[in-house]
C-alpha positions in Angstrom: 51.0 103.9 75.1 51.8 107.6 75.4 48.7 110.0 74.7 51.1 111.4 71.9 51.4 107.9 70.3 47.7 107.3 70.7 46.7 110.4 69.0 49.7 109.6 66.4 47.7 106.3 65.6 44.2 107.5 65.6 45.7 110.1 62.9 47.0 107.7 60.6 43.8 105.3 60.6 42.1 108.3 59.8 43.9 109.7 57.0 44.5 106.0 55.9 40.8 105.4 56.2 40.1 108.8 54.0 42.9 107.6 51.5 40.7 104.3 51.1 37.4 106.0 50.6 38.9 108.8 48.3 41.3 106.5 46.4 43.1 109.8 46.1 45.7 109.6 49.0 49.3 107.1 48.2 51.2 109.2 50.5 52.4 112.6 52.0 54.1 113.7 49.0 53.2 117.2 48.5 55.3 120.2 47.9 52.8 122.9 48.4 49.8 122.6 51.2 47.1 125.3 51.2 46.6 126.7 54.8 43.3 128.0 56.2 44.2 130.4 59.5 42.5 131.4 62.3 41.5 135.5 62.9 41.2 136.9 66.2 38.7 139.1 67.0 40.5 141.8 70.1 38.7 144.8 70.3 41.8 147.0 69.5 42.0 145.8 65.7 41.1 147.7 63.0 37.2 146.9 62.0 36.2 145.7 58.4 37.9 146.0 55.3 39.9 148.8 57.2 41.8 146.0 58.6 44.9 144.1 56.7 43.4 141.1 58.2 40.0 141.8 57.6 41.0 142.4 53.5 43.1 138.7 54.0 40.3 137.0 54.6 37.8 139.2 52.1 40.5 138.2 49.1 40.2 134.4 50.3 36.4 134.7 49.8 35.2 134.9 53.7 32.7 137.5 54.4 33.5 140.3 56.7 31.6 142.2 58.9 32.6 145.8 58.7 32.0 146.8 62.2 33.5 143.6 63.8 37.5 144.1 64.6 39.8 142.2 62.7 43.1 141.9 65.1 45.1 139.2 64.6 45.4 136.0 61.8 47.3 133.4 63.3 49.6 130.8 61.1 51.3 127.6 62.9 50.4 124.6 65.5 49.8 126.8 68.6 46.6 125.1 70.6 44.7 128.2 70.4 44.6 128.8 66.7 45.9 125.7 64.5 46.0 126.0 61.1 43.9 124.1 59.0 44.8 121.8 55.3 42.4 123.0 52.8 42.5 122.3 49.2 44.5 119.5 49.1 42.0 116.0 48.9 39.2 115.0 50.9 41.4 112.8 53.2 43.6 115.6 54.3 41.0 118.8 54.6 40.3 120.2 57.3 43.0 118.3 59.7 45.3 120.8 61.2 48.4 121.4 60.8 49.8 119.7 64.3 47.6 116.7 63.4 50.4 116.0 59.8 53.3 116.8 62.1 52.1 113.9 64.4 50.8 111.9 61.5 54.1 112.6 59.5 57.1 113.8 61.4 59.7 114.3 59.0 57.4 117.1 57.8 58.7 119.5 60.8 62.3 119.2 59.7 65.4 117.4 60.1 66.0 115.1 62.8 68.1 117.5 64.9 65.0 119.8 64.5 62.5 117.4 65.5 64.7 116.1 68.7 64.6 119.8 69.8 60.9 120.6 68.8 58.7 117.6 68.3 55.4 117.6 66.5 54.8 121.4 66.6 56.4 124.2 65.4 58.0 126.1 67.6 56.7 129.9 66.5 53.9 131.5 66.1 53.5 133.4 62.8 51.3 136.2 62.8 49.3 139.4 60.7 48.0 142.3 63.2 45.9 144.8 62.3 46.2 147.6 65.0 43.7 150.2 65.2 43.9 151.4 68.8 46.8 151.1 71.3 47.6 147.7 72.6 48.3 147.2 76.7 51.2 148.0 78.3 52.8 144.5 78.3 56.2 142.6 78.7 56.0 138.9 78.2 57.8 135.9 80.8 61.0 134.4 80.3 61.3 130.2 80.3 61.4 130.0 83.8 58.8 132.2 84.7 56.3 131.1 81.8 56.8 127.7 83.5 55.9 128.4 86.8 53.2 130.8 86.1 51.5 128.3 83.6 51.8 126.0 86.7 50.4 128.3 89.3 47.6 130.0 87.0 47.0 128.8 83.7 43.7 130.8 83.5 45.8 134.2 83.0 49.4 132.1 81.3 48.3 129.6 79.0 52.0 128.4 78.0 55.3 127.4 79.8 57.0 128.9 77.2 59.1 132.2 76.4 58.0 134.9 74.0 60.4 136.7 72.3 58.9 138.3 69.0 60.1 140.4 65.9 57.5 142.8 64.4 57.8 143.8 60.6 56.0 146.7 59.4 53.5 146.1 56.4 52.0 150.1 56.6 53.5 153.2 58.6 53.8 151.3 62.0 54.1 153.0 65.5 54.9 151.6 68.7 56.4 151.7 72.2 59.2 149.7 73.1 62.0 149.6 75.9 62.6 152.1 78.5 63.9 155.2 77.5 67.5 156.7 78.8 67.0 158.1 82.3 68.0 161.7 81.6 64.8 161.8 78.9 62.4 159.8 81.4 63.6 162.7 84.0 63.3 165.6 81.6 59.9 164.7 80.4 58.8 164.9 84.2 60.5 168.1 84.4 59.3 169.9 81.1 55.7 168.2 82.1 54.7 169.6 85.8 51.7 167.7 86.3 53.2 164.3 85.3 56.4 165.4 87.2 53.9 166.3 90.2 52.3 162.9 89.6 55.2 161.2 90.2 56.1 163.2 93.5 59.3 165.5 94.2 60.4 162.7 96.3 60.7 160.2 94.1 61.8 162.4 91.1 65.2 163.9 93.2 66.0 160.4 94.1 66.0 159.3 90.7 67.3 162.2 89.5 69.9 162.4 92.1 71.2 158.5 92.5 74.3 157.8 90.9 74.3 154.9 87.8 74.4 151.9 89.5 71.3 152.5 91.5 69.6 154.5 88.7 67.7 150.9 87.6 66.5 150.8 90.9 64.9 154.3 91.4 63.3 153.8 87.6 61.6 151.3 89.2 60.4 152.5 92.1 58.7 155.5 90.0 57.3 153.2 87.6 55.8 151.3 89.9 54.7 153.8 92.1 52.7 155.9 89.2 50.8 152.5 88.3 49.3 152.2 91.8 48.5 155.5 91.8 44.7 156.9 93.0 42.5 157.0 90.1 41.0 160.2 90.4 44.6 161.5 90.8 45.5 159.8 87.3 42.4 161.4 85.8 42.8 164.6 86.8 46.7 164.3 85.6 45.3 163.1 82.2 42.7 165.6 81.7 45.7 168.4 82.6 48.5 167.0 80.0 45.5 166.7 77.3 44.4 170.5 77.8 48.0 171.2 77.5 48.4 169.3 74.6 45.5 170.7 72.7 47.1 174.4 73.4 50.7 173.6 72.5 49.8 171.6 68.9 53.8 171.6 68.2 54.8 169.1 70.8 55.0 165.4 69.6 55.0 163.9 73.1 51.9 165.4 74.2 50.7 164.8 70.9 51.2 160.8 71.2 50.3 161.5 75.1 46.8 162.6 73.7 46.3 160.2 70.9 46.5 157.3 73.4 44.3 159.4 75.8 41.6 159.3 73.2 41.0 155.9 74.0 42.2 155.3 76.9 41.1 158.7 79.1 41.1 157.3 82.5 44.1 154.8 82.4 47.3 155.2 83.9 48.9 153.1 81.0 48.4 156.5 78.9 51.8 157.6 80.7 54.0 155.1 79.2 54.8 157.1 76.6 57.0 159.7 79.1 59.0 156.0 80.0 59.1 154.0 76.8 60.8 154.5 73.5 58.1 155.7 70.6 58.9 153.7 67.1 57.8 155.0 63.6 57.9 152.5 61.6 58.0 152.4 57.5 57.0 149.3 55.4 60.2 146.9 55.8 61.6 148.3 58.9 61.5 145.4 62.0 62.3 145.7 65.9 62.9 143.0 68.4 61.6 142.9 72.0 63.1 140.5 74.1 61.4 138.5 77.2 60.8 140.9 80.5 60.9 144.0 78.1 58.0 146.4 78.3 56.0 147.3 75.2 52.8 148.6 73.4 51.5 148.8 69.7 49.8 151.8 68.7 48.6 151.8 65.4 49.5 149.9 61.9 50.0 146.9 60.3 53.1 144.8 60.6 54.1 141.0 60.2 55.0 139.5 64.2 56.8 136.3 64.8 57.1 134.8 68.2 58.2 131.9 70.2 54.8 129.9 70.2 53.4 131.4 73.1 50.4 133.1 74.1 51.9 134.2 77.5 51.0 137.9 78.4 51.5 140.1 81.6 49.5 143.5 81.2 49.4 146.3 83.2 47.3 149.1 81.5 45.4 150.1 78.3 43.2 147.0 78.0 40.0 145.3 79.9 41.9 142.3 80.3 43.2 141.1 83.6 46.3 143.2 84.6 49.1 142.2 86.9 50.6 145.0 87.9 52.8 143.7 90.9 54.2 141.0 88.7 55.0 143.3 85.4 56.5 145.5 88.1 58.7 142.7 88.7 59.4 141.1 86.0 61.0 144.0 84.1 64.9 144.4 84.1 64.5 148.4 83.9 67.4 148.6 81.8 66.8 151.6 78.9 67.6 150.7 75.5 68.1 153.3 72.4 65.9 152.4 69.3 68.8 151.7 67.3 69.8 148.7 70.0 66.4 147.1 68.8 65.8 147.9 65.1 66.6 145.2 63.6 67.9 145.2 60.0 67.7 142.6 57.5 70.4 140.8 55.9 70.1 141.3 51.9 70.2 137.4 50.4 70.1 138.1 47.0 68.2 140.9 44.5 64.6 139.7 46.5 65.4 137.8 49.7 66.0 139.8 53.0 66.6 137.9 56.0 65.6 138.9 59.3 67.7 136.8 61.8 66.4 137.9 65.6 69.2 136.5 68.4 66.8 133.3 69.2 66.8 129.9 67.9 63.0 129.3 67.1 62.2 131.4 64.4 63.7 133.7 61.3 61.7 135.5 58.5 62.4 135.9 54.9 60.9 138.8 52.9 60.6 138.0 49.3 60.2 141.1 47.2 59.9 141.5 43.6 59.4 144.6 41.6 56.1 144.8 38.9 58.9 145.4 36.2 61.3 142.6 37.2 59.0 140.0 37.7 57.9 138.5 34.1 59.5 135.8 32.1 61.8 134.4 34.8 62.4 131.8 37.7 63.3 133.3 41.4 64.8 130.3 43.3 64.0 130.2 46.9 66.9 129.2 49.8 66.1 125.4 50.4 65.6 124.9 54.4 65.9 122.2 56.6 62.9 123.1 58.6 59.6 123.4 57.9 58.4 126.9 56.5 54.9 129.4 56.3 54.9 131.3 53.5 52.1 134.2 53.4 51.3 136.3 50.0 51.0 139.6 50.4 50.7 140.9 46.6 50.5 139.0 43.8 48.6 139.6 40.3 49.7 136.0 39.3 52.6 133.5 39.7 53.1 129.7 40.9 55.8 128.0 43.3 56.9 124.7 41.6 53.7 123.6 40.3 51.5 125.4 42.7 49.4 128.7 41.5 50.0 131.1 44.0 47.1 133.9 45.1 47.1 136.8 47.0 46.5 136.6 50.5 46.7 132.9 51.3 49.0 130.9 53.2 50.9 128.0 52.2 52.7 125.3 54.4 56.2 124.2 52.3 57.4 121.1 53.6 61.3 120.9 54.5 64.4 119.8 52.5 62.6 120.8 49.0 63.6 123.0 46.0 61.5 125.6 45.5 61.3 128.3 42.8 58.7 131.0 42.0 57.6 131.6 38.1 55.4 133.0 35.7 54.6 136.2 38.0 53.1 139.3 37.1 53.3 142.7 39.1 54.8 143.4 42.1 55.4 140.1 44.8 55.3 140.2 48.0 55.6 138.0 50.4 56.7 136.5 54.0 58.3 133.2 54.9 58.5 132.1 58.6 61.1 129.5 59.7 62.9 127.3 62.1 66.5 129.3 62.7 69.1 126.4 60.5 
């Protein structure tokens, strides 16, 4: 018997035994299932109740530590943080969502979805609360991810790629994709200390190269910077911070100083001269493809990605850095912000679809203003896949016959009709699902 079959049999026996004891479970015929989801306490997260993640846990009745970072809330079936069933019945409470899909495969989606993805959600759904810059990082494509998982699973724990989509919940700031070549060269000439750190030979070669070779020269400049002597890095950071303190109206220097305040001796601080600076308002979104550099700086967001925890890092982190691999992985293709900001498609008066160019996931935002929420029903789009719903704002209301609560996460089985009703106050939620 295959390992997966044995696991399924054990879960079914456990579910059957619990059902027999409690006499409360007849079949897995549920329309809405509450979930308990794991928080991650990475050091870059906002602390205590200042964190969106911390506030979610507090709303759920969890006591939080005001001195502890609450960086991420994970929703899904990833092995490092699978969501668990709660508040349903003694026979199912405490089982992971993965267990449910193994025992009842029809809950993952229709046959096409099950054949493609098996018993696990192909996406990982998150809330992030960023208190200080994350690492300069890229996520490998599927081929490289498989190789890294086979050779170095202690650093790369998944054989999967990790394209990702972020939707701002509050004002959100990030670095992403390389700036146009002329902008990078312009910064190296404008900020003399930065240009001197790169070196005149590299800078001249980059500036005078023809268009087909500019990506190669960008790679040389970026890779050379990441391997500079620490004493040269620290001295240049100090010089540029001093310049920022004098020229307080320079937005790029202000950004440099904001990063340097957290990492005064880290080469990753210079990434702001190479990567586009994104500033999002709530509801705005951007998509990061594989092999593309990025770094979140501050704010709170909804995030979704292919189900993976693979990260290649090269700065702004105490975690393992793989500088040479990062430099070899990136494409070095500049991209203007309008090319990777993702505009949602308005489905109707209260739903917006965020659909990036990947198969594994999409997100629907459900937003109903305070004056329009009471006394009406709001039908949701019927899906052929499993979906996860996180409620961000809600005074009261229900989905079908299940009461909704602010900061709660729900699993919605596929193929059913769902409708919101009895809403009071502003309603805001995000629903993640597998592409149809």
